[in-house]
N, C-alpha and C positions, 0 to 999 in steps of 0.2 A: 504493500500500500504506500510505503514511503517513496518507492520509485515512481509511482503514479504522480504524486504531488511534486516530486522533483522535475518531472517532465512538464507539468503544468506551469511550474514556476519559471522554468527555462523559456517556455513560450512567452510568458508575460514579460519577462525582462528583455527578451529579444524585441518584442513589440515596442516596449518603452524606448529601447535604444534607437530603433528605426524612427519613432515619432519625434525624436529630437531634431530631425532634419526639418528644413524650412518647408512649410506646407504652402503650395502654390494654388490658392483657392480659385483664382480667376481662370485657371487652365482646365478646370473640371466642370463639366456641365451637369446640373442637377437632372437626374432622370425623373421625368414626370410620371406619376402614377395613373394619370388619366390616359391610359393607353387605348389603342384600337384593338378590338377583338373580332374574330371572323367565324370561328367554328360553330357557334350556336345559330348562325343565320346564313353563312356563306357570303355575307356582305361585310365590308369594312365599316363597322359601326363603333362609335365611342362606347366605352364601357358604361357610361351613364345611360345609354339607350338600350343596353342589353338586359334581358330578363334573367340572366344567369350570373353566377359568380365564377367567371371563367378563370382558370389557372393558366398563366402564360410563362413559359420558360424561354427567356430571351437568349439571343446570341451571347450577350455579355455574361449571363449566368452560366451558360455552357462553357464559356472560356474560363470562368473562375473554377470550374470543376474538371479541368484537364487531369487525366489519370483515373477518373471515375467512370463507371459504366452508366448507360441510360437507365437500367433498372435502379441503380443506386440513387440517381438524381431524382427520378420520379417518386421514389419511395419517401422523399422528404415532404411531399405535398399532402394537403388535408384530404381525408376520406379514402386514402389508398394505402394498401399494405402489399408489398411485393415480397412474398416469402422466398428466402434463398438468396436475396440480393446482398446479404451481409456475410454469406458463406463463401466457400471456394468458388473461383471462376468456373462457370459451367453449371452452377447449381441454382437454377431459378425454378421454383415449384409452382408459381401461379400468381396472378394479379387479382387481389381481392379488393374490390371497390364497393363502398357502402354496404358491407356485409354480403356481397355477392361472390360468385366464383369466377374463375378465369374465362369461362365461355361467355360470360355476360359483359365482358369489357372488350370493346372493338378497337383495333389498331388500324389507322389509316396512314398511308405514306403517299405524299403528293397527290392527295385526292382520291386514292384508290384503296379499297378494303384489302387487307392482307390476312390470310388464314390458311393453314395447311389442311386440306380436305382429307388427308389420310390419317390425321391425328384424332384421338378419341376426344380430346378436350375442346377442339376447334379454336383454341386461342393461339395467337401468333407468338412464336418463340422470340422473346425480347433479346436473347443471346445473339440473334442474327444482326442486331443493330450495332453500328460503329458510331461513337460520339463524334468523331472527326468529320463525318459526312452530313451532320445535321445542323440546320440553320436555326430552327426554333421548334417548340412544341406547345400546343394548346390542349388543355384537358377540360372537357365539359362532363359533369356528372349528372346522373339521372337518366331517365328513358329518353333516347334520341333516335328511335327507329324511323320517325317520320322523314328525317333528312338522310339518315345513314343506313337504314335497313336492319337486317338480321344481326344479332349479338350486341346491338347498342342498347343494353338494358341498364347498366349501372355506370358506365363511363365510356367516353370516346377519347382516345389518345391520338390526336391529329398531329402528325409529324411532317415538317417541311424540310426537304434537303437543301443543301447549299446551292446558291446560284452563282453564275459566272460573273467575274469582274468586268467592269466597263473598259478596263485597259486591254491592249492587244494581247498581252500575256502577263499572267500573274501566277504566283505559286506559293505554297505553304508546306512546311515540313514540321512535324511534331514527333517528339520522342519522349518516352517515359520509361524509367527503370526503378524498381523498388523491391521491397521484401514481400513475402507471402507466408505468414506464420500464425500460429495459434497463440492464445494467451499463455499457455503453459510452456511453449517452446519458443522463446524469444531469442532466436539464433542470429537474426539480422543478416542472413544470407540473401544475396540478390537472386530472386526467383520469379520476378514478374517483369515482363517487357512489352512495350507497345510502341508502334511506329505508324505514321500516316503521312502520305505525300499527295498533294493535289496540284494540278496544273490547269488553269482555266483562263478564259479571256473572251473578247469580242472583236471580231474583224468585220467592220461595217455592219451588215445585217445578220451575219452569222455568228453564233456563240457556241462555245464548247466548254466542257468540264470533264476532267478525268481524275480519278482518285483511286488510291490503293491504301489499305490499312491492314495491319496484322497485330494480334495479341498472342502472347504465350505466357503461361504460368505453370509453376511446379512447386513442390515443397510441402503441399498439404494433401492429406488423404480426404477423399470425399466423405467417407464414413468414419465414425469414431471407433476404430478397431485398435486392439492392443499393439498390433504390428505397426500401425500408423504409416502404411505404405504410401509413398507419394503418388498422386494421380495427376497427370498432365492435362492441360487444356490448351488448344490452339485455335485461332480464329483468323481467317483471311477473307477480305472483302475487296472487290474491284467494281468500280462504277464508271460509266461513260454516259454523258448526256450531250446531245447535239440539238441545236435549235436554229430556226431561221425566222427573222422578223420581216415578213413580206411588205408590211406597211405599218403605220401607227395603229391600225385596227385589227390586223390579222397576223397571228404567229403560230408556228408549229414546232413541236419538239418531240424527239424520240430518246429513249434511254434504255440502258441495259445494266444489270447487276448480277454478279455472281458472289455468293457468300458461302463459305465452308467453315464448319468447326468440327473439331475432333475432341471428345472428352472421355476420360477414363473415370470409372466409378467402382466402388466396392459393393460386394454383397455380404453375406454372413461371414465370409472368409476374405481376408485382405488379399490373398493370392488369386482370387477369382478373376478370370480374364475378361473383365467387363469393359466394354467400350461402345460409344455411340458416335456415329459420324453422320452429320447432317449437311446437305447441300441444297442451296436455293439458287435457281436460275430464273431471272426475271427480265422481261422486255416490256416496254410500255410506249404509249403514244398519247400525246395531249395536244389540244389545239383550242384557241379562243378567237372569236371574231366579235368585234365591238360595232354597234350600230346605234345611232341616236342615243337613247337612254337605256339601251339594253346590250346584252352580250350573249353569245352562244358558246357553250363549253363542251368539250369531249375529253374525258379521262378514261384510259383503258390500259390494261396490263394482262399479260399471260405469264403465269408462274409455274415452275416445275419444282416440286419438293421431293427429295429422296432421303430417307433415313435408314441407315444400316446399324442394327444393334446386335451386340454379341454379349451373352451373359451365361451364367451357370445353367440357365434354363434352355439355352440353345441360341440359334441365330435367326434373325428376321430382317426382312427388307420391306419397307413401305414406300409406295410411290403415289404421289398425289399431284393433280394438275388443276389449275384454277384460271378461269377467264372472267374478267370483270370489265364491264363497259358502263359508264355513267354519262348520259347525255342530258343536258339541261339548258334552259333558257332563263336568263336573269333580266328583269325589267323594272325600272323605277318610274312610278306614276306620281306626278305632282311633287317630286322630291320628298314624299312621305311614305308611299307604299312601295316596299321592296319585295318583289315577287319572284318566285322560282317555280318553274314547271319542268318536270324531268321524268326520265325513265331509266331504271337501273336493271342491268342484266348480269346474272351470275351463272356460270357453269362450273360445277365441282365434279371432279372425276378422280377415282382411286382404284387401285388394283388389289383385290383380296385373292380368294381362290379363282374369282373371275373379275371382270371389269364392272364397276358400278358408277352411276352418275345421276345427278339431278340438275334441274335448271330452275332459276328464279327470274321472273320478269315483273318488276314493280313500277307502276306509274305513281308519281308523288307530286304534291304541290305544297308550297309554303309561302306565307305572307307575313311580312314584318311592317307594322304601322308605327311610324315615329311622328308624334304630334309636336306642335310648337308650344304646348303648355304642360309638358312633363309626362303625359301618358304614352306608354308604348305597349304594343301587343305583338307577340310572335305566336303564330298558329299555323297548323298544317295537318295533312293527312297522307297516308300511303296505303295502297291496296297491294298486299303481298300475294303474288300468284306463284304457287309452287307446283312443280310437275308431279309431286307425289300426293300431297295432302290437300291441294286445292287452294282456296283463298283465305286470307286473314287480313283484317282491317285494323290499322293503328292510327292514332291521332295525338295531337298535343295542343294545349292552350296555355300560354305563358304571358300573362299581363305583368306590367310593372309601372310604377309611378315615381318620378324623380322630383322631389321638392327642391327647387333652387334656393341656395343660401347666398349670402354676400361673398363667400369665399369657397364655395363648393356645392355639394348637394347631399340630400338624404334620399335614398331610393328604397321603396318597398317593392318586393317581388314575390311572385307565387307561380306555381305551375301544376298542371295535371296532365300527365302524359302516359301513354301506353307503349309497349315495345314487345318484340317477339324474338325467339331464338329457334331456328329451324333444327330439327333432329339431324345429326351428322350422318355421313355415309356408313360409318361403322355401325351405328345404331339402327339404320334402316336396312343395310344389305351386308353387314360384316359376316365373318365366318362363324361367330359364336354369339348367340343370344339376340340376333337381329329381329326387328319387327317392322315391316314395311307399312304398318297401319298407324304409326306414331303421329301425333299432332304436335304443333309447335308449342314450346313453353311460352307462357304469357306473363308479362310483368306490368305492374302499374306503379307509378311514382307520383307522390304529392309532395310539393315543396312550398315553403314559406320562409321569407327572411327579410333582412334589412342590410343595407350597405351605406356607410357614411364616408364621405370624401371631403377633405378640406385642404385648402392652400397648396394644392399640388404636392403635398408632403405626407399626408396621413390618410390611410384607407382602412376602415374597419368593417367587417361583415360578420353576420351570424345567420345561420340557416338551419332550419329543421327539415328533415326528410322522413318520409314513410313509404316503404316499398313493399308491395305484395307480389308474391310469386306463386303461380299455380300451373298445373299441367307439367310440373317439373319431370324431366326424364330420368328415371332410375331403373332398378331391377326388381323383379319378383323373386320368389323363393327358388325358381329354376334358373336364375340369372339371365332371364329374358328381359330385354328393354321394354319398359312400359311408361305411360304417363301416370305418375303417382297421384293417388286420390287426395292427399292432404295439401295444405298450403303452407308457405313460408313467409314470415313477416320480418322485415328489418327496418329499424328506425334509428334515428340518431341526430346529433347536432354537430355542425362544422363551424368553427370560429377561425377567422383569419385576420391578421393585422400586418400592414406594411407602413413603415415610417421612414421617410427620407428627411432626417432632421436638418441636414446641411449638405453641402456639396461633397463632404467627405464621409459622412456616416449614414448608414441605413440599417434597418432592422426588419426582419420578416419572421413572423411567428404564426403557428396554427395549432389548433387542438381539435381532435375528433372523438366523439363518443358514439359507439355503435353497439346496438343490441339486436341480436338475431334470434328469432323464435321459430320452432318447427322442426329443427334438427340440431345436431351437436356443434354447430358453429366452429368447425375445426380451423385453426390458424388465423382467426379473426380477433385482433385485440379489442377489448372493450374501450380502452382509453389509449390515445396516442397523441404525442405532442412533439413539435419541432420548433427550434429557435435558431436563427442565423443572424449574426452580426457582421457587417461589412464596414471596413474602415480604409479609406484612401489616405494613407500616411502622407504621401507627397505625390507629385505628378507621375512618378514612375513606379511607386510601390503601393501595393494594396494587401490587406490581410483580411482573413475571414475566419470566424470561430462559430461552430455550430454545435447544437445539443439536440439529441433525439431520444425521446422516452417512448418505450413500448410497454404497454400494460399487460396484465395477465391474460392469457388465452389458452386454449386447449389444443392438444395434438394427440394423435392415436399412436400408442405404443404397440407396434405390430408383433412384438414378442409375446405380449399378453392379450392383445386385442382389446385393450381398455383405453379410455380417454384420460389423459393426464394433464393437470393444470401446470403450465409453464410459468416460471417466475418472471417478474418484471425485470427490465434492464434499461440502462441508459448509456448512450455513446456520445463522446465528445470528439469532434474533428477540428483540425486546424489547417489553414491554407495560407501561404504567402507567395506573392508573385512580384517580380521586379523587371522593369523594362530596361535592358542594357542599351537598346537603341529604339527610340520612340517609333511605334507602329511597325517595327521590323523584327526585333529579337527580344523575346521574353523568356525568363527562367522562373521556375516555381518549385516549391517544396510543399508536400502534402503529408499530413499525419492523420491517419484514421484510427479511431478507437484509442485516443491519446492516453486515457487512463487504464488501458489494458483490461477492460471489463471481460470477464469470463461468463458466458451465457449460452443458453440453448435456444436456437431458432426453430429447428425441426429435430425431433427425437431421432437420435442415431446418426446425425450428420454434423460435420465440422463447422465451426464458425471462426472468423478471423479475430486475432487479438490486435495489439498495437502493430501497425504497419506504416512504414515510411516510404514515400516515393518522391522522385524528383525528375525534372525534365525541362524541355524547352520548346518554344514555338517560334519558327523563323518564317517570316512573310517576305516575299520578294516581288 
């Protein structure tokens, strides 16, 4: 314990020493909290006019988290728990938003839904993402199937990848090196490595972007076995995007991505030859055409997922293919009515003992009304048309009212929305326990809350949610997939605070209370809180200190098949960056789990103790 406080004291005195430098206030621009949000309407609207408390992870925040993965960064936000993000690289067990399961959270990349149709959970594997390729992330919570379709029941994680520079040629290179160790084995061996390179630019009307990244880590066993055999993880990602601006109103782009990761893991015995290899090949096309007060958009992608698993139970290969096409028209009437009319097509295909597939064709419409007296309304509907179970109708009503004050606003918001989750191909046509007569899972979410914004410096929000889930797909006594007869209810409170007290100091905090009834609520903490302090010491140096609290939750001990309560734990992280050459060369130091907390995240699996990483970012 004394070592922990020595580490914390060292960080404090280092910060004090740095702060003795002259602070150049005029060179740092205050980041305004009145940002523009897109995901809840697909229009660029001021936060004041949005009926949601949208979470936005900016480019600046991603840059302050170099060396961390996307699951780690998202896990600091309210209402979301990504189990496994604190463990060994390659150990992500699921995204639990608002008391839901992974299948109820939808991931979108550049406007296109991503999901492996050959997987049982339907959720996108967040290990496939490289932080170096991402420009920003928006997260909306609650039912959002009206705009985004199936699986958008508890959250939509909307990811935008990096765009090309306006220069003819520009480049960036990032590198990170660090430790990878448990709380009990603080050996400080270098065992984690990451690199990323991008080249991009614009030549007249043509633009291009090429990127490559890789991660490798070793030093930890996936499972907590006496032998503690090291399990390696490697990740490679290649991206290519090309675009052409035919005119101010018409542009076309194509892109391709290949991502591969290879992870080892343990079973009951550490010497078990367990390994999983995942490969994703993705090509896409997007286009937009502007006219008068409207625009037409096409987003499409074809993805091939292949997973090869080897374990003590044998070997298996799963292959899934996915085609997504989203075509919609946006039009603004009288500068107040923001409308969308579109159609969404999905084809999922997978190979089991034979080939199986289904298709979805969903027409949808959405309207956002922004008045000049504070009232706003976001409402829409979608008719889900599925090749197997037929039709399903969903809708949302999301009013809000912003009372303008002398230096900001107070916004009241509420919503009633429904969503759906289609049964996956394994549940419908798999080799074991399939049931082609399954109906979609149905979700309903009610929200009510308030947001207070003042002086471009302080934003406070508090929101209550209540979610009902029925027709949940589970198993009967013969392990056949069925729509379960009971219902599941989850409700809770989300509180957020953002304070930009000066050009140099900012604070972000959130607290989430979640209660789930109807089943055993595995791996969902009842209480969760995060606090981040950012301080710009001088023009070239910034520091960040974060605290994360995870409350009691339950997990299943599969050695006894009983549910066990897991203890609460708290983690402290520290980050410092320094620009050696403005806008060109930056170096950083990252300390995770600074106090070396020893805790259990998932029974039987390893968690990381204090780990140190360092690196640089070079822009040319």
